[in-house]
C-alpha positions, 0 to 999 in steps of 0.5 A, spaced: 499 500 499 503 506 497 504 511 502 498 516 501 499 523 503 493 528 507 493 535 506 491 540 510 491 548 512 493 552 518 490 559 516 494 561 509 499 556 511 498 549 507 502 543 509 502 535 508 501 529 513 505 523 511 501 517 512 495 513 512 493 514 519 499 518 521 502 517 528 503 524 530 496 526 530 493 527 537 487 530 539 485 531 547 478 533 551 478 534 557 472 536 562 473 540 569 472 535 575 473 539 581 473 535 588 470 538 594 472 534 600 465 533 605 468 532 613 467 525 614 463 523 608 466 521 600 468 527 596 464 531 591 465 532 584 463 538 580 463 538 573 465 544 571 465 543 563 469 542 558 477 544 557 479 547 551 480 541 545 488 540 544 491 537 537 498 536 537 501 534 530 506 533 525 506 537 519 511 538 512 513 544 510 516 543 503 515 544 495 510 545 492 506 548 499 512 552 500 518 555 496 521 557 502 520 553 508 524 558 513 520 563 511 513 559 512 516 557 519 517 565 521 510 566 519 508 560 524 512 564 529 508 570 528 502 567 529 504 563 535 508 570 538 500 574 537 496 568 539 492 569 532 487 564 532 486 560 525 482 555 522 485 549 522 483 545 516 485 537 515 483 534 508 476 537 507 475 536 515 474 544 518 476 542 525 475 549 528 480 555 530 486 553 534 492 558 537 499 555 537 501 553 543 508 550 542 512 548 536 518 545 534 522 544 528 527 539 525 530 541 518 532 537 512 537 540 508 539 540 501 546 538 497 547 546 497 546 547 505 539 551 503 533 548 508 529 544 503 524 541 508 521 543 515 518 538 520 514 541 525 511 538 531 505 543 533 502 543 539 494 547 538 489 550 543 482 551 540 479 557 541 472 557 541 468 560 535 462 556 534 459 560 529 465 558 524 462 551 524 455 552 522 
């Protein structure tokens, strides 16, 4: 079976994800559940609602999506520094708006020493805007 490629975009920055079922894609959902201690009794657990959704994924920034992977990485860094929410799309699925909490890059160099490809690991935090999913 060939190694297919999944495409996506974070805002206006296109990327690719290698593999049919990428192992580097994780989605984490959680709810707030504080415990209230009761004198001589079992703790009372209160559900305070859902926490933000977290998506961790590894993307490739290279030709044909980017002729300058370093410049594209700098655009991602500006988005992270400015905490600007961006629409995350993978394939044809709109996942919502996210901001970058963490990112890590691993370059792949061409024989002339230029960066041919960047593999970037991202940790994205959802910014809830229900209007975009309608």
